[in-house]
Structure formats: structure tokens, C-alpha cells
C-alpha positions in Angstrom: -128.4 61.5 -16.8 -126.3 60.0 -19.6 -124.8 62.1 -22.4 -126.4 62.2 -25.8 -125.1 59.5 -28.1 -122.4 60.8 -30.4 -121.6 64.0 -28.6 -118.4 62.7 -27.1 -117.1 61.3 -30.4 -114.6 63.2 -32.6 -116.5 65.0 -35.4 -115.2 64.2 -38.9 -115.2 66.8 -41.7 -117.8 66.0 -44.3 -116.3 66.7 -47.7 -119.5 66.0 -49.6 -121.5 68.7 -47.8 -122.2 71.9 -49.9 -121.7 74.7 -47.3 -122.2 77.5 -49.8 -125.8 76.4 -50.4 -126.5 76.2 -46.7 -125.0 79.7 -46.1 -127.0 81.2 -49.0 -130.3 79.8 -47.8 -129.7 80.9 -44.3 -129.0 84.5 -45.5 -132.1 84.4 -47.7 -134.3 83.7 -44.7 -132.8 86.4 -42.5 -134.7 89.6 -42.0 -133.3 92.6 -44.0 -130.9 94.9 -42.2 -132.5 98.3 -42.1 -130.3 101.4 -41.5 -133.1 104.0 -41.2 -134.7 104.0 -37.8 -138.0 105.4 -39.2 -138.4 102.4 -41.5 -137.2 100.0 -38.8 -139.9 101.0 -36.4 -142.7 100.8 -39.0 -141.5 97.5 -40.4 -143.9 94.5 -40.2 -141.9 91.2 -40.1 -144.9 89.3 -41.2 -145.2 91.1 -44.6 -142.9 91.0 -47.6 -140.4 93.7 -48.4 -142.5 95.0 -51.3 -145.6 95.1 -49.1 -143.8 97.0 -46.3 -142.3 99.5 -48.6 -145.6 100.1 -50.5 -147.4 100.7 -47.1 -144.8 103.4 -46.3 -145.0 105.0 -49.7 -141.5 104.0 -50.7 -140.5 102.4 -53.9 -139.1 98.9 -54.1 -137.8 99.3 -57.6 -136.6 102.8 -58.7 -137.0 101.9 -62.4 -140.7 101.3 -61.9 -141.2 104.2 -59.6 -139.7 106.8 -62.0 -140.2 105.4 -65.5 -138.4 106.8 -68.5 -140.8 108.9 -70.6 -141.7 107.4 -74.0 -140.4 110.5 -75.9 -136.9 109.9 -74.6 -136.9 106.2 -75.5 -138.1 106.9 -79.0 -135.7 109.8 -79.6 -132.7 107.6 -78.5 -133.8 104.8 -80.9 -134.6 102.1 -78.3 -137.5 99.8 -78.8 -140.2 100.2 -76.3 -141.7 97.1 -74.6 -145.0 97.4 -73.0 -145.9 95.1 -70.2 -149.6 95.9 -70.3 -149.7 96.5 -66.6 -151.2 99.6 -65.4 -150.0 101.0 -62.1 -153.0 101.5 -59.9 -153.0 103.9 -57.0 -151.3 102.4 -54.0 -152.7 103.0 -50.6 -150.1 104.6 -48.2 -151.0 103.4 -44.7 -147.9 104.8 -43.0 -147.2 108.2 -44.5 -145.5 109.4 -41.3 -142.4 107.4 -42.3 -141.8 109.4 -45.5 -142.6 112.7 -43.7 -140.1 111.9 -40.9 -137.4 111.0 -43.5 -138.0 114.3 -45.4 -137.9 116.3 -42.2 -134.6 114.6 -41.2 -133.2 115.2 -44.7 -134.1 118.9 -44.6 -132.2 119.6 -41.4 -128.8 121.3 -41.9 -125.8 119.0 -41.7 -123.7 119.7 -38.6 -119.9 120.1 -39.2 -117.9 117.3 -37.6 -114.6 118.6 -38.9 -112.1 118.5 -36.1 -108.4 118.1 -35.8 -106.5 116.3 -33.0 -105.2 118.4 -30.2 -101.7 117.2 -30.9 -101.8 118.4 -34.5 -103.2 121.8 -33.4 -100.4 122.2 -30.8 -97.8 121.1 -33.4 -98.9 123.6 -36.0 -99.2 126.5 -33.5 -95.7 125.7 -32.2 -94.2 125.7 -35.7 -95.8 129.0 -36.6 -94.8 130.6 -33.4 -91.2 129.4 -33.7 -90.5 129.8 -37.4 -93.3 132.0 -38.9 -93.5 131.1 -42.6 -90.1 129.3 -43.0 -91.1 125.8 -43.8 -87.5 124.6 -44.3 -86.6 125.6 -40.8 -89.8 123.8 -39.5 -88.7 120.6 -41.2 -85.3 120.8 -39.4 -86.9 121.6 -36.0 -86.4 119.0 -33.2 -90.1 118.8 -32.5 -90.7 117.5 -36.0 -90.9 113.9 -34.7 -92.4 112.4 -37.8 -89.8 114.0 -40.0 -92.4 115.8 -42.1 -91.1 117.5 -45.3 -91.6 121.3 -45.7 -94.5 120.6 -48.1 -96.2 118.3 -45.6 -95.9 120.9 -42.8 -97.3 123.5 -45.1 -100.2 121.2 -45.9 -100.9 120.6 -42.2 -100.8 124.4 -41.6 -103.3 125.0 -44.4 -105.6 122.3 -43.0 -105.5 124.1 -39.7 -106.3 127.4 -41.4 -109.3 125.9 -43.2 -110.7 124.1 -40.2 -110.3 126.9 -37.7 -110.1 130.2 -39.6 -111.1 132.5 -36.7 -108.8 130.7 -34.2 -105.9 131.1 -36.8 -106.6 134.8 -37.3 -106.6 135.4 -33.5 -103.4 133.4 -33.1 -101.6 135.4 -35.8 -102.9 138.6 -34.3 -101.5 137.6 -30.9 -98.1 136.9 -32.4 -97.6 140.3 -34.0 -97.2 142.2 -30.7 -94.6 139.7 -29.5 -92.6 140.3 -32.7 -92.6 144.1 -32.2 -91.4 143.7 -28.6 -88.4 141.7 -29.7 -87.3 144.3 -32.3 
């Protein structure tokens, strides 16, 4: 079967083609990216964004969803424009989306604060070797990154804040060793 005509020829760059317009129109047609999984599962691709959000009980425009009271507008001195449109009651066909989102938002946030194992070992070694003497810590041979005394102090404080119980236990375990040496 012969090749399609023009496929083997060298393609020339067309300087007259407006690529920005082509890119914009392609982006406009693309479906919206939805981060929330609850909305993504309830989304109907055959309906508009406004229709989908109205069915879920969500607002498309926050300014229309929570209007500014007239008293505030008059007291500030702004002129009030009335559109003459009355907002009728919208039918929420998918209330489970909002309920799931509220349930997810009410859950307590889990702490994901962790330090690297290398940093924890570094801080523990420095405290074990030098106690509270940050200038000595800065001169230590294990100070590979040549941290200044203030930087070392900051790292130790971060360790104290992230792992307060572990830090207390570590300091408590160091006290008997100090007494044995004396």
C-alpha cells in the first residue's frame, strides 16, 4: 500500500498561522479538571458547569451565592444596582456530594510532620557529644554541611518541636551517663 501523499515531504514552518488562538480554543473545549473526588464522580459531562454545580447544591459564582446585604452597601456609600432577577429555589438533585464534602472537612487533620532520619541522628549525636555548647557543635567533624551555631540550634529546636516526648526521653537517658562519668 503506498504512503499518503505529502507525508514523506519535509514540513515547513507556517509563519502566518496563529497558534495562540488554536491553543486557547483547544483549552476551552477541554473538560474542567476537578480535584475533589466527590464532585468528579457526580459530574455529568453532557451538562454545563453551572448546571452540574447547581445539581450538587454548590455555587458557581460566590458573589451571587452570598450577596452583600443592602444595609452594608448603603452605609458604605456605594450605589446599588438591581438586576431585577429573583433567585428561585434551586433543586438539589445530588445532595450527597455536599454531605460527603462536609463530612470530609469535619475530620481532624492528621499530622504529617516528620524529619529525616539523618537529621534526627545528627541532632542526637550533637546533643550527646556537646550538650548545649553550639560553638563546639559547629567545630565538630560530623558537621559536614558546616552549619553555624545558630543553624544547629535551629535544627535542635525543630527536633524538640516535632518530637517532644522523644526529646525528653533522650535527655533523661543522657543524665545517668553524665553522673557515671563524674
